[in-house]
C-alpha positions, 0 to 999 in steps of 0.5 A, spaced: 133 497 213 126 499 214 124 504 219 120 503 226 113 504 225 110 510 229 107 505 234 113 501 235 118 506 238 125 504 237 129 501 243 137 502 245 142 497 242 146 493 246 151 497 245 148 503 249 144 500 254 147 500 261 152 506 259 149 511 264 150 506 270 158 504 267 159 512 267 156 513 274 162 509 277 167 510 272 172 515 276 169 514 283 173 510 288 171 506 294 172 509 300 174 504 306 175 508 312 174 507 320 173 512 325 175 513 332 173 518 338 179 520 342 177 523 349 182 529 347 187 532 342 194 529 342 200 534 342 201 537 335 208 537 336 209 530 336 205 529 329 208 527 323 204 533 319 199 538 321 194 541 316 188 546 317 182 544 313 176 548 311 170 544 308 165 547 304 159 543 304 155 545 298 148 546 299 143 541 296 149 537 293 153 531 295 159 536 294 164 538 298 169 544 297 176 543 301 182 548 302 188 545 306 193 549 308 200 547 310 204 550 316 210 550 311 210 556 306 207 554 299 200 554 296 194 551 299 191 545 296 184 545 293 179 540 292 172 538 290 169 531 292 163 528 291 161 522 296 156 517 294 154 514 301 154 506 302 147 504 303 149 500 310 153 502 315 160 499 316 168 501 313 165 501 306 163 508 306 161 509 299 164 511 293 169 518 292 171 522 286 176 527 287 177 533 283 183 538 284 182 545 283 186 551 281 186 558 286 181 561 281 177 555 280 176 554 288 174 561 288 168 560 283 165 554 287 167 558 294 161 563 292 156 558 292 152 557 298 155 552 303 155 550 310 162 551 313 166 546 318 173 547 320 179 543 323 186 541 324 188 535 322 194 531 325 198 526 322 200 520 326 200 514 321 196 510 319 191 515 323 189 522 321 187 525 328 181 531 327 181 537 332 175 541 331 174 548 331 168 551 335 162 550 335 164 543 335 170 544 339 171 538 344 170 533 338 177 529 336 176 524 331 181 519 329 180 516 322 184 510 318 183 509 310 184 502 307 185 500 300 182 493 301 176 490 306 182 485 309 186 491 311 180 494 314 178 488 318 185 486 320 186 493 323 187 494 331 186 501 333 192 504 338 191 505 345 187 511 348 181 510 343 175 511 347 170 508 342 169 506 334 164 510 331 165 508 324 157 505 324 155 512 327 152 517 321 152 522 327 160 522 326 160 524 318 163 530 316 156 531 312 152 530 319 157 534 323 157 541 319 149 541 321 150 539 328 148 544 334 153 545 339 147 541 344 147 535 339 154 534 339 155 534 347 149 529 347 152 525 342 159 525 346 156 523 352 153 517 349 160 515 349 162 517 356 165 523 354 163 529 358 165 536 359 161 543 361 156 545 355 160 552 355 167 550 354 
């Protein structure tokens, strides 16, 4: 077989072309989620499950480091997540890839610069209701996840929902973790949820 001439660089074979694009989504799953604003938090005692969540959004990346603490005795859950957002608003949020970590692995990632968001998640299947800690206190978001577009389209939110904010990028974790208190108050006011700035 003759070698390519110096002025005619060899091209990748068909066997290798497109391999990078295939790898990009090899381990990722499509994330379908609808989000809803609530005027207030439901009773934690009525929840199917209660968890404390600490999210660390690693600076300069699309990575989120999560710690989940359960009230029952046991080890916390540690997870590293990459979210690649969709290019348009809607129930398909984009793709998500999760890696579960040991305590030691989590501790290594936790040394990296990050913006931190903490909340309590109350489980009312099929909804998870997030009650946020300061400086986002007053924000209560309900989320429902779906396996198919049809399931998402057919979902009827329960009574008590103030508004659906699935298409509002202000109410995504990556944006909320950077939000100032005054911004949150203004955003909630847009949906008719009002409270004193110092509450």
